[in-house]
C-alpha positions as MATLAB code, in Angstrom:
seq = 'MATYSLLLGLLVIIISWKLFNDWASGLAGFIYGGILFWSIKLFVQLIKTLFG';
ca = [
      51.187   54.190   61.736;
      54.956   54.038   61.303;
      54.801   50.430   60.137;
      52.051   51.300   57.655;
      54.087   54.205   56.275;
      57.182   52.035   55.975;
      55.307   49.281   54.136;
      53.667   51.803   51.818;
      57.048   53.366   51.065;
      58.612   49.981   50.329;
      55.690   49.172   48.048;
      56.238   52.427   46.112;
      59.941   51.635   45.735;
      59.228   48.096   44.507;
      56.526   49.225   42.060;
      58.747   51.944   40.575;
      61.592   49.434   40.346;
      59.483   46.840   38.514;
      57.569   49.222   36.226;
      60.214   51.780   35.351;
      63.399   49.844   36.233;
      64.391   52.817   38.378;
      64.428   52.160   42.128;
      66.260   55.413   42.931;
      63.307   57.619   41.975;
      61.006   55.516   44.133;
      63.420   55.836   47.042;
      63.731   59.593   46.549;
      59.960   59.935   46.349;
      59.579   57.946   49.559;
      62.103   60.146   51.390;
      60.701   63.448   50.101;
      57.130   62.280   50.681;
      57.994   61.302   54.242;
      59.607   64.666   54.918;
      56.589   66.470   53.467;
      54.135   64.298   55.444;
      55.911   64.826   58.769;
      56.335   68.559   58.105;
      52.604   68.980   57.535;
      51.826   66.876   60.607;
      54.220   68.958   62.723;
      52.716   72.204   61.413;
      49.174   71.054   62.225;
      50.280   69.995   65.727;
      51.918   73.386   66.228;
      48.757   75.251   65.177;
      46.634   73.085   67.504;
      49.007   73.775   70.381;
      49.144   77.521   69.809;
      45.448   78.137   69.144;
      43.963   74.981   70.652;
];
């Protein structure tokens, strides 16, 4: 799963770099998306643990 997420993030960075000539926004999106994804996953795990 981690490898898949990393490859997907690199693909987003490369696509934004080639299409918009702006790799920084792709990198920022990858970082913020990763934080959001892991936060949601942690929250779901917490709910399952508490009410499981």
